[in-house]
N, C-alpha and C positions, 0 to 999 in steps of 0.2 A: 341564500342559496343553502339546502342542507350537508351535514359534513361528508356523504358520500358522493354526492354529485361534482363536490370540492374536488374529494380526492381522485375522481376521474378527470377532471380536466386538469389538474397537477400533473398525473402520470401520463397523460397525452402528452401535456407540453414538454416535457422532458425526455418524453422519446424522440418529438421531433426537432430536440434540440442535441440529441444524439446520445442519449443516454441507453443503456442499454439494459436496465433493469431497477425500478425504484417501488419502493416498500415504505411501510406508514407503520409507525409502532406510537403506542401514548407514551408521554414523558414523563416515565419517573424515575424515583432510584434505583440500581440496577445494582441488587443487595448481595448477588451470588457472584457475579463478575467482582466486587468492590473486595471480599473474600477473597478468589482468586488472586487479584494484582496484588491485595495484600501478603499473600504468602510468597508470590513470585517477586516481591519487593525487597520483603525478607530474607528470601534467599541467595540475592546478591542476582541473579539473574538478570538485572539490568546494564551490569556492566559498570561504567561510567557515565553511563547515560544519567548525570541527575535530575535531570530533568522530569523523570518519568518520576522520581520521588513529590516532583511538586504537585498543588492543586489537585490531591488525591477526591475531596468532597465533590471540587467542580466534574472531575474524570468520569464520579460515579452516579452521580445525580444532575442534568442536562437543566434542571428548573435550576439551579444553581448560577448554570454560566451563563442562562438565558431567559432572566425574570420572568417570570408569567407562561413559561414555556407549557404548549400542549400534547403538541406531536411532536416526532423526530421523523422527517424524510430522508431514507437515505437511498443514493443513486450508485449505478457502477457504470462504469465506462472502462470497455475493453481496450488492452492496448497490444495483444498477441500482434508480434509482428509479419509481412509475408515474408519480408528478406532473412537469410541469417549472415553472421559472420562470415569472413572468408576462414578457411582453416589457417590455423597456425598464429593470429591474432591472440595478445588479450583479454580475455573473456570479461564482456561486459552483461549486466542484468539487461534483460527485453524492455523492462520501462523505462531505461533510459537510453534507449538508442535515438527518440528524436527531441521533440521540445518539451523543457521542464512541465511536466502535469500540473504542477501547481498553477504555472499562467493559463491552461487550456480549462482546467477544471471550472476555477474562481470565474472565469469568464462567462461558463456556461450557468453555474449557479448566482450570478448576478443576472440575468436575465431570466432565469427561471422565476427567482424571486420578485423582478419587476414585473413580468407577466401575472404573478400573484395579486399582485397588488393594483393593478389595472383592470384584474378581470373578477377578482374576487371583495376587494377591498384593500384600504389599508390596513395592515397587520406586521408587528415586527419580529424578523428572524435575522437569522444569522448562519452563513453559510461556513463550513470546516472540511478543507483539506489540509491532514497533517499539520494544522495551522494552531490546536488548540491542544487540550485534553479530553476530548473524548474516544469513546469507546468505539470505534466504528464497527469492526468484526461485530462486537454484541450486537451490537441495534442493527447491526443489517441479518443476523439470525431473526432478534426479536420481530423482523419485519419483512418476512419471510422469504429472505433471499436465498438463501444455502446456510450449510450447518462448515463449524471449526474443524478441518481434519487435522489429523494426527502430526501436519508440519505446519499447525498452526494458522494456515493461512485458510480463507472463505472459500468454499468448495461451491461450485452448483452443478447437478448435472447436466446441463445444457452445454456450459462452456469452461468448465474448470475452472481455475483459478488465477488465469490472468487479466486481471480488472484493479480499474483506482474503484478504491470506495471514498465516496463525499457525504454528507452529512446536511442538512439543511435543518435548523430548530426554530421551530417556530409558535407562536401564541394561538394559532390557529385550528380550533378544533377537525378531525379527521377523522376519516370509519381506520381505523388500523387493522392493519392483514395481519392473518392466523402466522404464530409465529413460527422457524422450524424446527421441528422437533425431532425429526428423523438424524440418522448418522451411516451415511452409507459409504464410509470408510472399509468395513465388517474386520476382515481378520490382516488385512492388505499393510504391511508395515515396509515399503519400500521406500518410502521418504525418510525414516528412521535407519534403515539400512542403507543407505548411500550418500549419507550425511558424511563428511569425510574429517569433521570434527568433533562428532557425537553431542554437537548441539539437541540436539531434541531427547530430551531428559526421559519421558514418557509422552504416550499419547497428548498432543497439545499445547505440554509445555517446552516452553525454549529457555533454553539458557541461554542470551542474547547475546554473552558476552564471550559465548564458541562461536557465535554464531558468523558465518565468511561476511556476509553483506555489514554486520557490526563492525568486523576486522577494519574494512577495505574503506569503511564510511564514517561510522560516527565515532570509532574509537582516534583521537588527536594526538597519538604518542606518536615518537621521532621515529621509533621504530614496531615493527610488530612482533610481539612477544615467539619467543624463539621455538617454542612448544607447536608454531602453526604453520614454521618454515615445512615446506615440504608435502602441507597439507592443505594450500590453498587452490589446488587444483585449476592453476592459471587466471584465478577470479582475479582481474584489474580491480571493478568497480561492483561491491553488490556480489548476489549470485541467484543463480535459479536450480540450484542441482535438485532441492525438495519437492520444486516444479515440475522438473522436468521428464522427473521419474513419474510421476502421480499419472496414475491410468485415465483419469478423470480427463485429464490435459487434454487426452487424442481426441475430446470434443470441441477444442480452442479454434477458433478461426478467426483471420488475419482482422483486424479493425481496420474503421470505417473513418477513423480522424485523418484528416492531411496531416497536421500538427507533429503526428508520430511517426510520421515519416522517415525512416531512420538515415542520419546524417551518414555520408560516403568516412569520415575519419572513423569514426564507430563502426562500422563494417571493415574495411581496410586495412588499417592502422598497424605496422607490426610492431614487436617490442622496442626496436632498436629507432624506428620513425619516434613511438612516444617519448625513449628515453631521449631524443635529440632535441625534443620539443621547447623552446623557452618558454618560461613564463607569460611575457606576453602572449605569444601567440597562444597558448591553451586559453588566454584570457577574452582574447579575441574570439575564436574558434566557437568553444564554450561557454558563451556570457548568455546563454539561453538554453543551455541544457543544466540537467540533474548533475553531470559530472563533477561543475561548481562545486559541488556541496565537500568537495574532500580536497578542493584547490590541487593546486601543479603541485605542491609538494607532497601530498597524499598519495596522488596517482606515482610518481615516483619514486616514494615509501614503498610500493604497494609492488611496484616491477621488481622489486629486489626482492619480492617473497615466493615469485610464482617460478613454476618450472621451464617453459618456454624460453630460448634464446635462440 
């Protein structure tokens, strides 16, 4: 079977499994991205995310992550919800409305890898969803799926940016797609102007230590820094401001994944109801939700920093 035929079969199966896009690139060291990552780390933009400093070589060269790797397959999965949160509720990032995407995508990646082995032959491969040092957005650009916008998110002309990025690194030789070389942000600076904490330092350069998503999820301190009180814009978990204002997201369409159906609690609970929730209740209700990442203590901490009462 020729690389082109393999590539077509894999893409067809990826779409059948529910992925919204699939692109391929040759597994090679990302020299430009390595330089950008090094500069970002040196500036301390990763805040207290120490893990970002680890495994630099693995992050920038997939062949060191998966020995013998020849191709990187990048997949996109839309999570834009049909429903919105009720007015007056603490804001939660849209990606966290339903079941934890790690579970959902990992299952799809395993099925895709199983299909490859059954149809094409025995191959070595590993799927990744935020679970390893992989520069997903860079590979998405190299695979022709979109460009990195000024807000640091991968953008597509047909559906904006509300999707997850998954990566499958394999020793299979595939036909690489043409890298995405255009930038359709133009002179627009809506995301930069809208960020209440000034986390977007310059186009596509994000000071993670100022990002509301970092503050509400990644930061494990008992209290949020005083400088951000009054600037959280009612975000209790994550933040979508820079995506919500992006003109390209007017093309976002509701996802078709049943597991991403919003939980009623996410859509409807008031600040008071969140505050009254016990730790046991939180663990039971959100055991399969991305919200468990920040834990009950993190939710209670974040509530103190937002304005709705």
